[in-house]
N, C-alpha and C positions, 0 to 999 in steps of 0.2 A: 503493499500500499503506500502511495506517494505522500508527499506533504499535503495535497489537496484531498487526501483521503479516497483517492481512486486506486483500485486494485491494479497493480503492475505485474503482469505475467512474464515468466522467463522466456526468452527467445531461444534457448538451447532446443535444437531440434528434437532431441530425444524426450524433452519435457513437453514440448508442443505435441508431439505424436501421442504421448500419454494422455494428455488432456482431451485430444481429439477422441481418442479410443475410449475414455471415461464417459464422455459424452454420447458417444456412438452406442456403446454397450447399454447405457441406461435407456436410450431410445428403442433399441432393438428388443430388449427384453420387455419393454412396456407395450411395443406395437407390432412386434414380429418384423420379418424381412420386408414383406410386401406392403405392410402399413406403415413402415418407418418413413419419416420425413427428413430429408436432408436440411431443410430449413429449421426444423426443430432441434436437430443435432447442431447446426450452427448456432442457434441461441444458446443452447447448453454449453457449447464449446466457448463462446464469448470472444472468439477471434474473427478474423476476416474469412470471407468466402474464398479469396484467392489462396490463403494458406491452407484452408481445409483441402481444397481441391489439388493443391500442389502436392500434398501428401498422399491423398487418396482420391484419385480422378474420377472414381465411380463409386456409387453405393455399394456394389458387389464387392469392390476391392476393400472397402472399409469393413464390410461385414465379415469377410474371411479373416481380416486382421483381428477382428473382435473374437472370432471363433479360435483363431490360433492363441490368443491370449489367454482365453479361458481354458484352453487345453494345456497350456504351460502352467497355470496355476493349479490345474488338477494334478498333474504329474508332480508338482512340487509338494503335494500332500504327503507323498511316499519318501520318508526319509531314508534313502538307501543305506547311508552309514549306519542307522540303526538296525538294519537287517543282517549285520556281520555276526552270524551264529551258525555253528555247525549241525544244529539240530533241525532236522526238516520240518517237524511240526510246529516249533517256535517260530521259525522263519516264515512259513506259510501263513499262520495265524496273524503275525504282525503285518505281513504284506497285505493280506485280506482286510484287515482292520483299517489300515491306512487308505488303501484303495477305495474301499467302500465309503469311508468318510469323505474322500475327495469327489468321488463320483455322483454322491447324493447332495452335493451343494446345489443351490438354486441355479447358478450360472451353468454348471454342467448339465443339469436337466433340461435347461433351456436348449442347450445344443441338441439334446436327444429329441426334444419336440420339434426343432427346426429340421432335423434330419427326416423325421416323419412327415413333416408337412411340406417340404420344399426338396427333399432328397432326390426325387425322381427328376425334376427340372434343374436342380442346382446341385449335381453330385460332389462338387467341390467342397461343400459343408462337411459331408461325411469323410471325403478323403483327406481334408485338412485336419480334422479332429483325430482320425486314426492315426496319421503321421505323426502328430505331435504328441498325443496322451496314450492311446491304445496300444499301438505297435511297440513302443519302447517297453511297456509293462509286459507284454507277452514275449518279447525278446528276452527280458531278464528271468521270467518264469522259465522259459524253455532252457536257458543256460544253466540255471540251478538244477532243473531236472536231469540234464545230461551230466552235470558234476556228481550228482548224488547216485546216478546210475553207474557211472565210473567207479565210484567209491563202494559199489555194492549195497547201498542203502535203499534204492528203488530199483524197480524193473520198468524202465520207460522205453519202449520201442521207437516211439515217435514223440519226441519231446515237445515239437511244436503243437501237434494235435492235443497233446495233454495239457499244454499251456492253456489252449483255448477252453477245454473242458474244465479246468479249475477255474478260470476266470469266469466262465458262465455259471459254474456251481456257486462261487463265492459271491459274484455281483449281479449276474444277469437277472435273476428274479426280482431281487430288490429295485433294480433299474426300471423293470417293467412295472412293477407295483407303483413305484414313484410317478412314472410317466402317466399311468391311468388313475393317479389320485388315490390309490388303495394302500398307500404306505401306512405302517404303524409308526408310533413314535420311535424314533431311533436315538438312543442315548449311548453312553459309554458302556453300561452293563450289557446292552443288546449287542453292540459291537463285538465285545470280547466273546460272548456265547456263540454268536453266528460264526465269527471267523475261526474259533476253535473247533467248532462243529464241521465246517467246510474242510479244514485242514485235516482232521481226523478221518473223515469220510474218504477223502481223495487218497490219502496215504494208505488206508486199507486196502484200496483197490489196486495200489501200485507197490505194495510191499513185496519184497522178495519172498519166493516160496520154494 
């Protein structure tokens, strides 16, 4: 704020982009992609139209940038350093807990709803979110399954397929319930119980025999 009491915004390009995306995310989450107005985004942004369109020439590019940022926030919920344990059950339960907490965020569920509503005509929504958030988690899972199989702790013939199976078991059902408004209250106690159960069920099916 300057001496006249007027808010003065940083001109740092990175800061400007974040301000634009803050404004765009609020508008897209309120109105969806089709109903979103670049004029309302401009009002929320508080900068010039030239600045807005210099960084994001089209509404679609702005929308994909919002989707990418939401995906980055979701993947940040998984604290990879905290997963350093040799016990498969503890690792999978911790992973499932963090991933589920991230994917049940309002912004992540918004992406899911946009995939359902716009995915056929705008496949880049799904592709962008998959590349930023889902694919890295599946790759991490598959890598651990291969390591544990090499150590004789599990018997995974197809680590990539098993990664999808565990992801669906631990997360898929609750994502669908949330998207359809059928979710139950999700608190820390629920996350602990559900994640431990998913890890136990999966490991029972892939234990060495």
